[in-house]
SERO-4910 file (N, C-alpha, C, O; in steps of 0.05 Angstrom, whole numbers):
BEGIN
 pado doro    nc1    nc2    nc3   cac1   cac2   cac3    cc1    cc2    cc3    oc1    oc2    oc3
  Met    A   2158    991   -801   2167    985   -774   2185   1008   -764   2202   1017   -779
  Gly    A   2180   1017   -740   2195   1039   -729   2220   1029   -713   2221   1007   -703
  Ile    A   2239   1046   -712   2263   1042   -697   2263   1062   -674   2259   1086   -679
  Phe    A   2268   1053   -650   2269   1070   -627   2299   1077   -621   2315   1060   -618
  Val    A   2304   1103   -621   2331   1113   -618   2333   1130   -592   2316   1147   -588
  Thr    A   2352   1123   -576   2357   1138   -551   2385   1151   -552   2405   1137   -557
  Asn    A   2386   1177   -548   2411   1191   -548   2423   1190   -519   2412   1203   -501
  Asn    A   2445   1176   -516   2458   1174   -490   2483   1191   -489   2500   1188   -472
  Gly    A   2485   1210   -508   2508   1227   -510   2506   1251   -490   2490   1250   -472
  Lys    A   2523   1271   -495   2524   1294   -477   2510   1318   -488   2509   1339   -474
  Ser    A   2500   1316   -513   2486   1339   -524   2464   1329   -543   2465   1307   -553
  Asn    A   2444   1346   -547   2422   1340   -565   2434   1337   -593   2454   1349   -600
  Phe    A   2420   1322   -610   2429   1318   -637   2406   1321   -656   2384   1310   -651
  Thr    A   2410   1336   -678   2389   1341   -698   2399   1333   -725   2422   1340   -732
  Ala    A   2383   1318   -740   2390   1310   -767   2365   1313   -784   2342   1315   -774
  Arg    A   2369   1312   -811   2346   1316   -829   2344   1293   -848   2364   1282   -858
  Phe    A   2319   1286   -854   2313   1267   -875   2290   1279   -891   2269   1284   -881
  Gly    A   2296   1284   -917   2276   1297   -933   2272   1326   -922   2291   1340   -918
  Ala    A   2247   1333   -918   2241   1360   -907   2236   1359   -877   2227   1379   -866
  Thr    A   2241   1336   -865   2235   1333   -836   2261   1333   -820   2280   1319   -826
  His    A   2261   1350   -799   2283   1350   -780   2276   1331   -757   2254   1332   -746
  Tyr    A   2295   1316   -749   2292   1297   -726   2311   1306   -704   2335   1309   -709
  Thr    A   2300   1311   -680   2317   1319   -657   2317   1296   -637   2297   1286   -630
  Phe    A   2341   1289   -629   2345   1268   -610   2356   1281   -584   2380   1287   -582
  Glu    A   2338   1286   -565   2346   1298   -540   2360   1278   -522   2354   1254   -524
  Ile    A   2377   1288   -505   2392   1270   -487   2373   1254   -470   2355   1265   -456
  Gly    A   2376   1227   -470   2361   1209   -453   2333   1204   -461   2319   1189   -448
  Lys    A   2324   1216   -483   2296   1211   -492   2295   1192   -516   2312   1194   -534
  Glu    A   2276   1175   -516   2272   1156   -537   2255   1168   -559   2234   1180   -553
  Val    A   2264   1165   -584   2249   1176   -607   2244   1154   -627   2262   1139   -634
  Glu    A   2219   1151   -635   2213   1131   -655   2215   1143   -683   2202   1164   -688
  Ile    A   2230   1130   -701   2233   1140   -728   2229   1116   -747   2234   1093   -739
  Pro    A   2221   1122   -772   2219   1100   -791   2246   1087   -796   2267   1101   -794
  Glu    A   2247   1062   -804   2272   1048   -808   2288   1061   -830   2313   1062   -828
  Gln    A   2275   1071   -851   2290   1084   -873   2303   1110   -863   2324   1117   -874
  Val    A   2292   1123   -844   2304   1147   -833   2328   1140   -816   2349   1153   -818
  Ala    A   2326   1118   -800   2348   1109   -784   2372   1101   -802   2395   1105   -796
  Lys    A   2365   1088   -825   2387   1081   -843   2399   1105   -856   2424   1107   -857
  His    A   2383   1124   -865   2394   1148   -878   2411   1165   -859   2433   1175   -867
  Ile    A   2402   1168   -834   2417   1185   -815   2441   1170   -803   2464   1180   -804
  Phe    A   2436   1146   -793   2457   1132   -777   2470   1108   -791   2489   1096   -781
  Gly    A   2459   1100   -815   2469   1076   -828   2459   1051   -816   2471   1030   -817
  Tyr    A   2435   1053   -803   2423   1030   -789   2420   1007   -809   2408   1010   -830
  Gly    A   2430    984   -802   2428    960   -818   2449    958   -840   2450    938   -854
  Asp    A   2466    978   -843   2488    977   -863   2514    973   -849   2520    988   -830
  Asn    A   2530    954   -858   2556    949   -845   2576    971   -851   2594    976   -834
  Asn    A   2574    984   -873   2592   1006   -881   2581   1033   -872   2563   1044   -885
  Lys    A   2590   1043   -850   2579   1067   -838   2593   1093   -849   2583   1115   -844
  Glu    A   2615   1090   -863   2631   1113   -871   2615   1134   -886   2618   1157   -880
  Pro    A   2599   1127   -907   2584   1148   -921   2565   1164   -903   2561   1187   -907
  Tyr    A   2554   1151   -883   2536   1164   -864   2551   1183   -845   2542   1205   -839
  Phe    A   2575   1173   -837   2591   1190   -819   2601   1215   -834   2602   1236   -822
  Val    A   2608   1212   -860   2616   1235   -876   2593   1255   -878   2597   1279   -875
  Arg    A   2569   1245   -884   2546   1262   -887   2540   1277   -861   2533   1300   -861
  Leu    A   2544   1263   -838   2539   1276   -812   2561   1295   -804   2558   1311   -785
  Gly    A   2584   1294   -818   2606   1312   -811   2623   1300   -788   2640   1314   -777
  Trp    A   2619   1274   -782   2634   1261   -761   2661   1251   -771   2678   1244   -755
  Met    A   2664   1249   -798   2687   1236   -809   2695   1251   -835   2679   1256   -852
  Lys    A   2721   1258   -836   2732   1271   -860   2753   1254   -873   2758   1254   -897
  Met    A   2767   1239   -856   2788   1221   -865   2785   1194   -852   2771   1191   -832
  Asn    A   2797   1173   -863   2795   1146   -851   2804   1146   -822   2795   1129   -807
  Thr    A   2823   1163   -815   2833   1163   -788   2811   1173   -768   2815   1170   -744
  Asp    A   2790   1185   -778   2768   1195   -761   2748   1173   -755   2729   1178   -739
  Leu    A   2751   1150   -767   2731   1128   -763   2728   1120   -733   2705   1117   -725
  Pro    A   2749   1117   -717   2745   1110   -689   2728   1131   -674   2711   1123   -658
  Ser    A   2734   1156   -678   2718   1177   -663   2689   1178   -673   2671   1183   -657
  Ala    A   2685   1173   -699   2657   1172   -709   2642   1148   -698   2619   1150   -691
  Met    A   2656   1125   -696   2643   1102   -684   2637   1107   -654   2617   1098   -644
  Gln    A   2654   1122   -641   2649   1129   -613   2624   1146   -611   2608   1142   -593
  Lys    A   2621   1165   -629   2596   1182   -629   2572   1165   -634   2551   1168   -620
  Leu    A   2573   1146   -653   2551   1129   -659   2544   1111   -635   2520   1105   -630
  Ser    A   2564   1103   -620   2559   1085   -597   2543   1099   -575   2534   1086   -556
  Gln    A   2540   1126   -576   2525   1140   -556   2495   1138   -562   2479   1148   -546
  Phe    A   2487   1126   -584   2459   1123   -591   2452   1093   -588   2466   1076   -596
  Lys    A   2428   1089   -576   2418   1062   -573   2396   1058   -593   2378   1075   -595
  Phe    A   2396   1036   -607   2376   1029   -627   2361   1004   -619   2373    985   -610
  Ser    A   2335   1005   -621   2319    982   -614   2294    980   -631   2284   1001   -641
  Thr    A   2284    956   -635   2259    953   -650   2235    954   -632   2212    954   -641
  Gln    A   2240    955   -606   2218    956   -586   2223    980   -568   2245    986   -560
  Ser    A   2201    992   -560   2203   1015   -541   2211   1005   -514   2203    983   -505
  Thr    A   2227   1021   -501   2235   1015   -473   2212   1022   -455   2203   1045   -455
  Pro    A   2203   1003   -439   2181   1009   -421   2188   1031   -400   2211   1031   -390
  Val    A   2170   1048   -395   2174   1069   -375   2166   1058   -348   2144   1049   -344
  His    A   2185   1058   -330   2180   1048   -303   2169   1071   -285   2182   1091   -281
  Val    A   2145   1067   -276   2133   1086   -258   2132   1074   -230   2120   1053   -226
  Ser    A   2146   1086   -211   2146   1074   -185   2121   1081   -170   2110   1103   -173
  Ala    A   2112   1062   -154   2088   1066   -138   2094   1086   -116   2116   1088   -107
  Pro    A   2073   1100   -107   2078   1119    -85   2086   1104    -60   2077   1081    -55
  Val    A   2103   1116    -44   2112   1104    -19   2089   1106      1   2079   1127      6
  Val    A   2083   1083     13   2062   1082     33   2075   1073     59   2089   1053     60
  Glu    A   2072   1089     80   2083   1082    106   2066   1059    117   2041   1061    119
  Arg    A   2079   1038    125   2064   1016    136   2067   1016    166   2089   1016    177
  Val    A   2045   1016    180   2044   1017    209   2029    992    217   2007    986    206
  Ala    A   2039    978    237   2026    954    246   1999    961    259   1997    981    273
  Ala    A   1979    945    253   1953    950    265   1954    944    295   1969    926    303
  Pro    A   1938    958    311   1938    952    340   1928    923    345   1910    914    331
  Leu    A   1940    911    365   1932    884    371   1905    884    386   1901    902    403
  Pro    A   1887    866    380   1862    865    394   1867    856    423   1884    840    429
  Arg    A   1850    867    441   1852    859    469   1839    832    473   1818    826    461
  Ala    A   1852    816    489   1840    790    495   1816    794    513   1816    813    529
  Arg    A   1797    777    511   1773    779    528   1781    775    557   1796    757    564
  Gly    A   1770    791    574   1776    788    602   1802    801    611   1809    799    634
  Ala    A   1816    814    592   1841    826    600   1835    852    616   1815    865    611
  Ala    A   1851    857    634   1847    881    651   1856    906    637   1875    906    621
  Lys    A   1842    928    642   1849    953    631   1870    966    650   1869    962    674
  Val    A   1888    980    638   1908    994    654   1898   1022    658   1891   1036    639
  Thr    A   1895   1030    683   1886   1057    689   1908   1072    703   1926   1060    714
  Arg    A   1906   1098    702   1926   1114    715   1918   1117    744   1895   1123    751
  Leu    A   1937   1113    760   1933   1116    789   1941   1143    798   1963   1153    791
  Asn    A   1925   1156    814   1933   1181    826   1946   1175    853   1933   1164    871
  Arg    A   1970   1183    856   1984   1179    881   1983   1204    898   1984   1226    887
  Thr    A   1982   1200    922   1984   1223    940   2009   1219    957   2016   1196    964
  Thr    A   2021   1240    962   2046   1238    979   2040   1251   1005   2021   1266   1009
  Asp    A   2056   1246   1024   2053   1257   1051   2055   1287   1051   2044   1301   1068
  Asp    A   2069   1299   1031   2073   1328   1030   2047   1342   1023   2043   1365   1030
  Glu    A   2030   1329   1008   2006   1342    998   1984   1342   1020   1966   1358   1018
  Glu    A   1986   1326   1040   1965   1324   1061   1966   1346   1081   1950   1346   1099
***
């Protein structure tokens, strides 16, 4: 089962599991195996400290709040977020009204003035 991770931070993040590098670009969802999510982020483990130390986010216990803040910039989900594609904008114009039967046509009248005669 894959875990979908979205980086909502201010910079791209890269981590390694085995021989594979995983890059989490800002605002992009990345699907990774659950074991990779656990190894990198401590996904599913209540004790995050060993993962924070491995990531370099924590050196002392006093660093825990800032490491938790960094982790909070990542969104984890078991389902992909649907991509919303907006429909093209179509200008709507009212159709012309049909003429009623027997209605008179409006024609342009040519006027003559006394000056033209």
